[in-house]
N, C-alpha and C positions, 0 to 999 in steps of 0.2 A: 504494500500500500504506500507507494512512493508519494511523498508530499503530505501525508496525513500524520498528525501528531496527536496522541491520545494520552489521557491520564486515567489511571485505574486505582481506586482505593485498595489498601491491603486487606481490608475486611469490611463487613457491614457496619461495624462500630467505629471505623476510622472517621475522624473529622476532616474530611476533604471537601473543599468548596471550589466551584468554578463560577466566577462572576458573582460570588456571594451566595450561590445556591448549592446546598449540600448534595453531594452525589453519592450513589451507592454502586455504580457500575461504570464501565469504561465510557469516557466522554471525549469527543473530539475537540481539540483546541483550535481556535482561530487567532490570528495575530492580534495582539493587544489585549487578550483576555487575562484577567487576574486569577491566579490559583492560590488558594490558602490551605495550609496544613496546620491543624490545631487552631489555637486562638491567637497566635502572634506571628506566624511566619507567612508572609504574603509575597508572591512572586508575580511578575508579568511575563507572559510568553510572547516573544518577538520572533516573527518569521521574517528574515531579511528580505525575502522576495516580495513581501507585502508591506515592508516597513513604510513605504510612501503613503500608505492608507491610514497609518496610525493616528495622524493628526485629525482625521475625520471621525474617529471613534470617541464617544463619550462614555466612559465606564463608570458605573455607579456602584460603590461598595455596599450600598443598601440592598442590592439585588433585585429591585423591582422597578424603579423609575429612574428616568434621566435626571441628573442633578449635578451640582458642582463637584469638583474633585476634592480629595482630602486636603485639609490643611493641618499643620502640626497641632497635636493636642485636641483635635476635633473628631467626634464620632459622627459618621454619616448615618442617617437613618430615614426610613419612610414612616410617616405617622399621619394622624388625622387631626384636622383642626376642630374648633368647637362646632363648626357647622357640619362636620362629618366628611369633609373633603380630604382626599389623599394629597399629602405633600411629601416631597423628598428633599431633604436639605440637611443642614448641620444641626446636631444636637448641641447642648451646652458643652463647653470645654470640659474635658475629662478631669482637669485639675480643680474644677469648681466643687468645693466640698460641702456647700450648704444649700444645694438645690432641694427643695421640698415642695409639697403642696402647701403653698403659703401665699400671702400677699407680699407686696414689696415694702409693706410697712413693718415695723418691729415693735415689740413690747419689751419692757424692762427684763433684764436677765433674771430677776428674782421670781418671775412667773414660771413655776416649776411644772405646771400641769402638762405642758406640751413639749418638754425637752425630750430629746432622743428620737425625734420623728423621722419620717422618711427621708433618706438620702439616696443619691444615685448609686448604682452598682459600678464599681471601678474594677477594671480587669487588668490582669497581667502585671507588667512591670510598674504600673502606676500605683499599685497598692501601697508600697512603702512611702512614696511621696504623699499619698493621700493621708496616711496615718500621721506622718510628721506634721502636715499642715493642720490636720484635725487637732493634734495635741497643742500646737501653737494657738489655735483658735480657742481651745478650752482654757488655756492658761491666761490668755489675754483678756483684760476687762473689756466690757462692751455689751451692746444689745444682742439678743439672740432671736433669730427668726422663728416664728410660730405659725400654727394654723390660723387661717383668717376667720375661723368660726369654731365653736364648740357646741356640743349638744348635752342636755341634761334630761334625765328621765327618772321617774320614781322607781325605787327598787321593787315596790309592791306590784308594779305594772310591767315588770321586765319581760315576762313571757308574752303578754299581749303586745308589747312594743315590738319585740323581735318577730312575732307572727305577722304583725301588720307590715313590717318591712320586707319579710321574705315570703311567707306563705300566702299572703293575700294581695300581693302586688300584681297588677295587670300590666304586663310588659308592653302591651300595645298602647296604653294610655299615658305612660310615663314620658314626660318631655325630655328631661335629662336622663338618659338611659343608664348611667352609672350611679344614679341616686342611691340605690341600696348599698353599694360599696362605700360611698362617702359617708353615709349615715352610720353604717356599721363600724367603720374605722374611727369616726369621732366618738362613737359609743365606747369603743375599747379605750381610747385615750381618756375619756371621762372616768371610767372605772379605775384607770391607773392613777388618776389625780386625787388630791386630798379633798376635792369638792364632793367626791362620792364617799360617803361614810367616813368622816374624818377620824372616827374612833378606832378603826380597825388597824391591826398591826401590819407591817410590810409583808409578812408571810401570809396572813389571811388575804391581803389584797392581791398578792400573786395568785393564790388559789382561786380567787374570785375571777380574776382576768382569764385564767386558763379555762374555767368553767363556762364563762360566757362566750369565749371564742369557740370552744367545742360545741356549744349549743347552736351558735350561728352556722357552723360548718355542717352540723347534723341536719339542721333545717334545710339548708341549701341542697344537700344531697337528696333529701326527700323530694324536694320540688323538681330537681332535674330528672330523677327516676320516674316521678309521676308524669312529667311532660312526655317522656319517651313512651309511656304506656298508653297515651292518648292515640286515637285513630289518626294515622298519618295523613289521611285525606283532609283533615281540618287544616285550613290555610295558616292558622296562627302557630302551628307547632314549630316550624322553622324559626319564627320570630322569637318564641319563648326560649328555644335552645340557644340561639345566638345571644339573646339578652343575658341568660345566666352563665353562658360560657365567658362572656366579656366581664361580667361582675365577679365571677369566681377568680379569673386570672388577675384582675385589678386588685381584688382584696388580698390575694396571695402576695402580690407585689408589695402592697402597703405593709403587710405583716412582716415579710422577709426583710424589708429595708428599715423597719422600725427597730431602733437599738434596744428598746425595752421589750417589745412583743416578740421579736425574732428568737430570743434566747429561751423563752418559756412556752412556746407553742409549736414545737417541732412536729409533734404528732398531728396537730391540726393542719400544719403546712403540707404534710404528706397527703392527707385526705383531700385538701383543696387541690393539690396538683393532680390527683387522680380524678377529681370532679371536672377539672378543665378538660382533661383528655377524654373523659366519658361523654361530656357534652359535645365535644368536637366530633367524636365517633358517631354519636346519634345524629348530629347535624349533617355530617357527610352522607350518611345513609339516607336521610330525608331528602337532601338535594339531589343525590344520585337517582333516587326513585322518581323524583319529578323530571329530571333530565331524561330518564329512560323512556318516558312517554313520547319524547320528540326526536329520539335518535334515528328513526326511519327517515327523517328529513335528509340525512346524508345520502340516502339511497333513492332520492326522489328523481325519477327520470324526467328531464326537461321536455322530452318529446311526448310524454303522456299528458302532462298538464292536469294532474288530478287535484281537484279541490278538496278532497277528503283527507289526503295525507298531510302529515305535519310538514312545515316549511322550515328552512334554516333560520328564518327570523324567530321562530318559536324557541329554538335553541339559544339564540343570542338574547332573547327576552328573558329566558330562564337565568342565564348567566348574569345579565344586568340586574335582575331582581335580587339575586344572591349578593352581588356586590353592594347594592343599595341597602339591603338589610344589614350587612356587616358594618357599613358606614354609619347607619342610623344608630346601631347598638354600640358604636365606638369600639369594635373588636380590634385588638392589637394587630398591627400590619403584618407581623411575622406569622400570626395565626391565619390571617387572611391568605397569605401566600401559600401556606401549607394546605389550606382548605381547597383553594383553586388548583393546586397541584393534584389533589385527589380527583377533582372533577375532570381535569384534562386527562389524567390517566384513565378515568372511566370511559371517556370518549375514545381514547386510543385503544383500550381493551375491547370495547364493544365492536368497533369497526374491524379491527385487526382479526379478531377471532372469527368473524363472519367470512372474512376473505379466505382464511386458511382451513376452515372446517366444513365448508359447504361448496364442494367443487362443482355441483350441478347448478348452482345459482347463476353462474356466468359472470360473477363479479370480478374474477381474475382475468381482466381484459384491459386493453388500452382504453376502451370507451369508458368503462366504469372507473378505472384508475384516474382518468382526467376529471370525471365528475366529482369523485370523492375528494380529490386534491383541491378542486375549486371551492368546495364547501368548507374544507378545512381552512382555506385561506381566509374565509370570513371570520372564523374563530380566532385565527392568528392576528388578524387586523383588530378585532375587538380586544384581544389581550394586550396588544401594543398600546392601544389608547388608555388602558387601565394601568400600564406600567408592569404588566405581568408577562411580557414577551419572553423572558428567560425561562420562566416556569413552563410556559406553553411550548417553547422550543424543546425543552428537555423531555417533557412527558407526552408530547405528541410525536416524538421522533420516530418511533417504529412504524406507525401507520403512515407517516409522511414518507419514510424511506420505502415502504411497501408500494405506495402509489407511484413513487418515482421509478421503482423497478418495473411496474406495469407499463409505464409510458416511455421508457428509454429504449435505446437499441440493445438487443440481446440476441443477435443472430450470427455473429462471427466471432472467432477466437480473439480478435482485437478488442472486443467488447468486455471480455472477462475482467481485466484489471479495473476498468471503470465501474463495473457492477459491484465488485467487492469493496472498492474504496468508497463508493457512494452509499452503499447499503451495509456499512460496517457494523451496525447494531443488530442486524438480522442474523440469527444463528443458522446452522446448516439445515436443520429441520424446516425452519420457516422459509428459507430460500428455495429449498426443494419443493415444498408444497406450492408456493406461489408460481414457480416456473413450470412444474408438471401439470398444474391445474389451469394453466393459462389458455384462454380461448382466443385463438387468432382471428383477426378480421378477414373477410374474404380476400382482400388484396394484400394481406400481410404474410410474410414467410414464416414457416414453422421454426420453433426454437430447437436447434440440434441437441440431441441427447448428450453428446460429449461435452457441449458447452455447459449443460446443467451439471454434469458430473464434475467438471473442473471448478465451477463456481462453488459447489457444495464442498469439494475437497479443500479449497482455500479457506472457506468458513470454518471447517472442522479444525484447522490449525490456527485460526485467529479468534474469531468470535466465540467458538465453543470453548477453547482453552481459557480465554479470559473469563468466561462465565464460571467455569469450574474453579478457577483460581480465586474467584470472588465467593465461592461457596454456593453458587446457584446451579440448579439443574438445567440441562439443555432440554427444553421442551418446546412443543409446537405452539401452544396457546399462551397468550399473555395472562399473567396471574390477575385475578379480579382485585386482589389487594395490592396496593402500592407498598413495596417492601422498603419503607423508610421509617426510621424511628420518629415518634412524636417529640417535638422539642418545645419546651416552654420558652417564651421570649425572654431575653435578657434586658431589653430596653424598649423604648417606644411606647411607654405607658402614658396614661392621661395626665399624671402628676407632673410630667415634663412640660406641659403646655397650659394646664389650667391654673389660673390665678384668681384670687378672691373667691367669693361664693359663686359656684356655677349657676347660671340661669336655669331655673326649674327646680332647684333643690329645695327652696323654701316652699314652693307649691307642692312638692312631693310630701313634705312634712306637715303641711297645714292641717289635714284631718287629725293627726295625732296631737298637734298643738292645741287644736280647738277642743279636744277631749281632755286636755290637761295632762296627757301622758308624757309629753316631752316638750322641750323648749330649745330653740335654736338661738345661740348668742352670736351676733355679728361682732367679732372682736375688733375688726378693722375700723368699723364705724364708731367704736367707743374711744378711739384714740383722740 
């Protein structure tokens, strides 16, 4: 495969990234692409023959959207603004040690109720610098940043308070979708403070905090499981799953980064992490089920002009609806990427398996290869507009290479190197099925048997060997499940962009405040 450069992870657990996207199998490199091993080693692949084109490439380390290049000390990320729009740009400098969910205003350092709150996660070699700066900050006199608001609730109404926030919240009517997370976090800080039962000892207070966090997590688990048991035909199930996935991940981030809460709630953090993954899995199945209804659109024959069959616009509408839902719910961008990776893989799997398992369908032909490729182009164009082009390129690659094989020259020995270099992700069984099941057009020459044998032999020594070295079986069909580990996001959470009291939070609490069960204090306005 002259001219083709690939990178292959050593194992399924290896942290290998191409253009910021974690890979689990052999991936072809193009000039200018960034390759990352682990958390701190990043390289750029440069092909001298294509070096003139590098200036035209804009590579985003956030892996989803086009944006500015790295600057020293700056983390690139893709996130959502308060209106739910996707933005790719710079996060706060990694040396900034006091970033929290707070206002730009400060209260006196003597205010102890809110000390130890959320700080950004600092990675790798900057940890020691962060700790040194943090120690200097603690030793130096001066004001301390705090939350812009706090919440109070009666101990006697604690159960009804938590039930109202978690069990009885209608996700479709909540304006600020992360309201439960923000209220629950403020409730944790309230229990940690001396304003809540000033008479209790520090040990008793710690046990009380652990108990209330465990109760929050248990209630959230019950809600997510209950949502999944609802009939999936109801339109609001995806909305509820996205809502609670976002809130579970944001609450976990608050707790993990809180200096006081993180030390005493390790069990609850494990359960929360499981809940995020569980909600993610349920949501993926829900959206795949909806997408499955419209997959025949890819096999819509333009010459038949059937009004009954789904159209490609139905597929795009489903993808757009999923993206809009995730934006409304303020789902972390990294979770959004993983979810759409699952959807792109589903499209890839559904189409590819029909090509290779149904030889009588006639789909293995130049005619259908061109039609399917054209339909896939609509999905790729949609993904590019959303900043998901890298995920689409990766997870649609096999069906794209299959359609390329169906439409390219494959009649002479000179075509063999081009076939193997172009269709390098297809193993020997897949190439054999596509070529042997190929239906020639009336004016098209037959594919020689020796050409098929040579193409298959090359694939056995390349694609098959790479698959086995990765621990994967060489099989004909694409696996219904995407063999990638679920990753909790390290950054890109709402506390990085939210300042002051979010619009809609007071509205969310109004019913509880009117019943006298809680009270929201606007600390910034009291300065």
